[in-house]
C-alpha positions in Angstrom: 0.0 0.0 0.0 2.8 2.4 0.9 4.5 1.6 -2.4 1.3 2.4 -4.3 1.0 5.7 -2.4 4.6 6.6 -3.1 4.3 5.8 -6.8 1.0 7.8 -7.0 2.7 10.7 -5.3 5.6 10.7 -7.7 3.2 10.5 -10.6 1.2 13.4 -9.3 4.3 15.4 -8.8 5.5 14.8 -12.3 2.1 15.6 -13.7 2.0 18.8 -11.7 5.5 19.7 -12.9 4.5 19.0 -16.5 1.4 21.1 -16.1 3.6 24.0 -14.7 5.9 23.7 -17.7 3.0 23.7 -20.1 1.4 26.7 -18.3 4.7 28.6 -18.5 5.2 28.0 -22.2 4.7 31.1 -24.3 3.4 31.3 -27.8 5.2 33.1 -30.6 2.9 34.0 -33.5 4.7 33.5 -36.8 3.4 34.8 -40.2 4.6 33.6 -43.5 3.5 33.0 -47.1 5.2 29.7 -47.9 3.4 27.0 -49.8 4.2 23.5 -50.9 7.7 22.1 -50.1 8.8 25.4 -48.5 5.8 25.3 -46.1 6.6 21.7 -45.2 10.2 22.5 -44.6 9.3 25.5 -42.4 6.9 23.4 -40.3 9.6 20.8 -39.8 12.0 23.5 -38.6 9.2 24.7 -36.3 8.8 21.2 -34.8 12.6 20.9 -34.3 12.6 24.3 -32.6 9.9 23.2 -30.2 11.8 20.1 -29.2 14.8 22.2 -28.4 12.8 25.0 -26.7 9.8 23.3 -25.0 9.0 26.6 -23.2 8.3 28.3 -26.5 5.5 27.3 -28.8 5.1 28.5 -32.4 1.8 29.3 -33.9 2.2 29.5 -37.7 -0.2 31.5 -39.8 0.0 31.3 -43.6 -0.9 34.6 -45.3 -1.1 34.9 -49.2 2.1 36.6 -50.4 0.3 39.5 -52.1 -1.6 40.2 -48.9 1.2 39.8 -46.4 3.0 43.2 -46.5 -0.3 45.2 -46.2 -1.4 43.0 -43.3 1.9 43.5 -41.6 1.7 47.3 -42.1 -1.8 47.5 -40.9 -1.7 45.0 -38.0 1.6 45.6 -36.2 1.1 49.2 -35.2 -2.2 48.2 -33.5 -0.5 45.4 -31.7 -2.5 42.8 -33.6 0.2 41.3 -35.8 2.7 38.5 -35.4 5.7 38.4 -33.1 7.9 37.3 -36.1 7.5 37.0 -39.8 9.3 36.1 -43.0 9.3 38.5 -46.0 11.7 40.1 -48.5 14.0 42.9 -47.5 12.6 45.5 -49.9 10.2 46.9 -47.4 12.8 47.3 -44.6 13.1 51.1 -45.0 9.4 51.7 -45.1 8.7 49.4 -42.2 11.5 50.9 -40.1 10.2 54.4 -40.7 6.7 53.2 -39.6 8.2 51.6 -36.5 6.9 48.2 -37.6 10.3 46.4 -37.1 12.4 45.9 -34.1 16.1 46.9 -34.7 18.4 43.9 -34.1 21.8 45.6 -34.0 22.1 45.1 -30.2 21.0 41.5 -30.4 23.3 40.4 -33.2 27.0 40.1 -32.3 29.9 40.0 -34.7 30.3 36.2 -34.5 26.7 35.7 -35.4 26.8 38.3 -38.2 29.7 36.4 -39.7 27.5 33.4 -40.4 25.7 35.1 -43.3 26.6 36.3 -46.8 27.7 40.0 -46.3 25.4 41.2 -49.1 22.4 39.8 -47.3 23.1 41.8 -44.2 23.7 44.9 -46.3 20.2 44.4 -47.8 18.7 44.3 -44.3 20.5 47.4 -43.0 18.8 50.7 -43.0 20.3 53.9 -41.6 23.1 51.9 -40.0 20.7 49.6 -38.1 20.1 45.9 -38.8 16.4 45.0 -39.0 16.4 41.3 -39.9 18.3 38.0 -40.1 18.5 36.4 -43.6 17.1 33.1 -44.4 17.4 32.8 -48.2 18.5 34.7 -51.2 16.8 35.1 -54.6 18.0 36.5 -57.9 17.6 35.6 -61.5 19.9 33.2 -63.4 19.8 31.2 -66.6 17.6 28.1 -66.6 17.9 25.9 -69.6 16.4 22.7 -71.1 19.3 20.2 -71.2 17.7 18.4 -74.1 18.1 21.6 -76.2 21.2 23.3 -74.7 24.1 20.9 -73.9 26.5 23.5 -72.4 25.2 26.9 -71.1 26.5 30.0 -72.9 29.5 31.8 -71.5 28.6 35.2 -72.9 25.6 37.0 -74.5 26.9 36.4 -78.0 26.8 32.7 -77.4 23.4 33.0 -75.7 22.0 34.7 -78.8 23.6 32.2 -81.2 22.2 29.2 -79.2 18.8 30.9 -79.0 18.7 31.4 -82.7 19.4 27.7 -83.3 16.4 26.8 -81.1 13.9 29.3 -82.5 11.3 28.3 -85.0 8.5 30.9 -84.9 6.2 28.8 -87.1 6.4 26.0 -84.5 6.1 28.4 -81.6 9.6 27.5 -80.4 11.9 30.2 -79.0 15.5 30.2 -77.8 15.2 32.7 -75.0 12.1 33.7 -73.0 11.7 35.9 -70.0 9.5 38.8 -68.8 11.4 41.3 -70.8 9.0 44.1 -70.2 9.7 44.3 -66.4 12.5 46.2 -64.7 13.1 43.4 -62.3 14.0 40.9 -65.0 16.2 43.4 -66.8 18.1 44.4 -63.7 21.0 42.1 -64.6 21.6 44.1 -67.8 21.0 47.5 -66.1 23.6 47.1 -63.4 25.8 45.0 -65.7 26.1 48.0 -68.1 27.0 50.2 -65.1 23.5 51.8 -64.6 21.5 51.9 -61.5 18.3 53.2 -59.7 19.6 55.5 -57.0 22.8 57.3 -56.3 24.6 57.2 -53.0 22.3 59.9 -51.7 19.2 58.0 -52.6 18.4 60.3 -55.5 17.0 58.6 -58.7 19.3 58.0 -61.6 17.1 55.9 -63.9 18.2 57.8 -67.0 21.9 57.0 -66.3 24.1 56.2 -69.4 24.4 52.6 -68.4 20.7 52.2 -68.2 20.3 53.7 -71.7 22.9 51.2 -73.1 21.2 48.3 -71.3 17.8 49.2 -72.7 19.2 49.3 -76.2 20.5 45.8 -75.6 17.1 44.7 -74.3 15.5 46.2 -77.4 18.0 44.3 -79.6 17.2 41.0 -77.9 13.5 41.5 -78.3 13.2 43.1 -81.8 16.3 42.4 -83.8 17.4 38.9 -82.9 14.1 37.0 -83.6 14.5 34.7 -80.6 11.5 35.8 -78.5 7.8 35.7 -78.7 5.5 38.7 -78.5 3.7 39.8 -75.3 5.7 37.7 -72.9 3.9 37.0 -69.6 4.8 34.9 -66.6 2.3 32.2 -67.7 3.8 32.1 -71.2 7.3 31.6 -69.9 6.2 28.7 -67.8 4.0 27.1 -70.5 6.7 27.3 -73.2 9.4 25.9 -71.0 7.2 23.0 -69.8 6.3 22.2 -73.4 9.9 22.1 -74.5 9.3 25.2 -76.6 11.7 27.5 -74.8 15.3 26.5 -74.7 16.4 29.1 -72.1 14.6 31.3 -69.6 15.8 34.0 -67.2 14.1 33.6 -63.8 14.7 32.8 -60.2 14.5 29.8 -57.8 10.7 30.4 -57.5 10.4 29.3 -61.2 11.8 25.8 -60.5 8.7 24.8 -58.6 6.7 25.4 -61.7 8.7 23.1 -63.9 6.9 19.9 -64.7 8.4 16.5 -63.9 10.1 15.0 -66.9 11.8 18.3 -68.0 15.5 17.8 -67.8 16.8 21.3 -66.8 19.8 22.9 -65.3 20.7 26.3 -63.9 23.7 28.4 -64.8 24.9 32.0 -64.0 23.8 34.6 -66.5 26.3 35.0 -69.3 28.9 37.7 -69.5 27.8 40.8 -71.5 29.9 40.4 -74.7 29.9 44.0 -75.7 31.7 45.2 -72.5 33.0 41.9 -71.1 31.1 42.5 -67.8 29.1 40.2 -65.6 25.4 40.8 -65.4 24.3 41.9 -61.9 20.7 41.1 -61.2 18.7 42.4 -58.3 19.2 40.4 -55.1 16.2 39.9 -52.9 16.8 38.6 -49.4 14.1 36.8 -47.5 14.5 37.3 -43.8 13.1 36.8 -40.4 11.8 40.0 -38.8 10.7 40.8 -35.3 7.6 43.0 -34.7 8.4 46.2 -32.7 5.1 45.5 -30.8 6.0 42.0 -29.7 5.6 41.5 -26.0 8.0 38.5 -26.1 11.1 40.0 -27.7 13.5 37.7 -25.9 11.7 34.6 -27.0 11.1 36.1 -30.5 14.8 36.5 -31.0 15.4 32.9 -30.0 13.0 32.0 -32.9 14.9 34.3 -35.3 18.3 32.9 -34.2 17.2 29.3 -34.6 15.4 29.7 -37.9 18.4 31.3 -39.5 20.9 28.8 -38.0 22.8 26.2 -40.0 20.6 23.4 -38.6 17.4 25.1 -39.7 18.5 26.3 -43.1 19.8 22.9 -44.0 16.2 21.7 -43.8 15.1 24.7 -45.8 17.7 23.9 -48.4 17.3 20.1 -48.6 13.6 19.9 -48.2 12.5 23.4 -49.3 14.9 23.8 -52.1 15.9 27.3 -51.0 19.3 28.9 -51.7 20.0 29.8 -48.1 22.0 32.7 -46.7 23.9 30.9 -43.9 27.4 30.2 -45.2 27.9 27.2 -42.9 25.1 25.4 -44.7 27.2 25.1 -47.8 29.7 22.9 -45.9 27.1 20.2 -46.0 27.7 17.9 -49.0 24.0 17.7 -49.9 23.9 21.5 -50.3 27.4 21.9 -51.8 26.6 19.3 -54.5 23.0 20.4 -55.0 22.1 20.9 -58.7 21.1 24.5 -58.4 21.4 26.0 -54.9 25.2 26.7 -55.3 24.5 28.3 -58.7 22.1 30.8 -57.2 24.6 31.5 -54.4 27.3 32.2 -57.1 25.0 34.5 -59.0 24.1 36.3 -55.8 27.7 37.1 -55.1 27.6 39.6 -58.0 24.0 40.6 -57.5 22.9 44.0 -56.3 20.7 44.2 -53.2 17.3 45.7 -54.2 17.0 49.2 -52.6 15.2 48.8 -49.3 14.0 52.4 -49.1 10.4 53.4 -49.5 11.1 55.4 -52.6 11.8 52.2 -54.5 8.0 51.6 -54.7 7.8 54.7 -56.9 10.3 53.4 -59.4 8.7 50.2 -60.7 5.7 51.4 -62.8 7.4 54.4 -64.5 10.5 52.2 -65.3 8.3 49.4 -66.6 6.4 51.9 -68.8 9.7 53.2 -70.2 10.8 49.7 -71.1 7.4 49.1 -72.7 7.7 52.2 -74.9 11.1 51.1 -76.1 10.0 47.6 -76.9 6.9 48.9 -78.7 8.9 51.4 -80.7 7.2 54.4 -79.4 10.3 55.9 -77.8 14.1 55.6 -77.9 15.8 54.4 -74.7 17.2 57.8 -73.7 13.8 59.5 -74.4 11.8 56.9 -72.5 14.2 56.9 -69.5 14.3 60.7 -69.4 10.5 60.8 -69.1 10.6 58.1 -66.4 13.3 60.0 -64.5 11.1 63.1 -64.4 8.1 61.2 -63.2 10.0 59.3 -60.5 11.9 62.4 -59.3 8.6 64.3 -59.0 6.8 61.5 -57.1 9.8 61.1 -54.7 9.9 64.9 -54.0 6.2 64.9 -53.2 6.6 61.8 -51.0 9.4 63.4 -49.0 7.6 66.6 -48.2 
């Protein structure tokens, strides 16, 4: 009887202790927009975190990508948003000014900062303060059908020659396809030719000489070489590649999830610009973990940020989620080092240009896209179109800053 009472007492004590631990556990609300294999990988990382930190539970909420930034902007200042979230770095300046983000400079020591690619931390820095920890990096590269292209082109002259061999307009086959009407997809040529978007003082320079040269090159690709279809959309790029009717496309890691099984493809760095012997420099977008300025659990939230950007976590995101990750230690793992495309995107990212993270960048996209459209549609020359865009952007930015 005594033995039974003792066992029961021990059991009740352990049960009470477990109840106390459960009661003391805090919940970190975590917003993201991942789907498919990225979502599965993220949830696996979350489960691993909970095992290592039983006192911190994670409540994931998936928000559609297009809706996530506006929900963050609206919810956080009212104390209704997440404790942490994942998004691209391009809103850092705007969110920092709106006091949405918690600065991390005091939390992140030098030894921790050394874990990440330097350009990714540069992208997450605004007015000398660090506002996020990088998880993955995204930029465009050359994706090609190995059945049609045996060896990727080394320069743009080879790219055009290969594209011509794989173009038959009558059969709706094209050598090179990408969303050529958009500034983002042409950024590799803009920066490659020495152009840019803003100067060191954050003033717009969209009509810079390098941009004019780049836009002339883009026009030549589209109108003179006979290697592209008309009216290129995202859907058309995917459809042609999946049907084996596009030999090469310019896109990023997000495109790989749209490639149908059975298509034998590979990824290569964008070819050197033959005219000036310079490497293309596409925009670099850094996905990162951010902490809400309104979180009441900042210490626990930082533990989440630190874990989800660690080597252990990002190995899962690379292997299972297919992400080109920002933690340099992850590339020591053979599965990542020998991955068919992750190291290629990392290599391309090393010459990429972090997308400006200031709020003024939101005023650039539409006028610049319109300028490209005018050039491609032969209604304006590159210099004329970019001068007009420069005037519009400068005027909008001046009004915004008042």
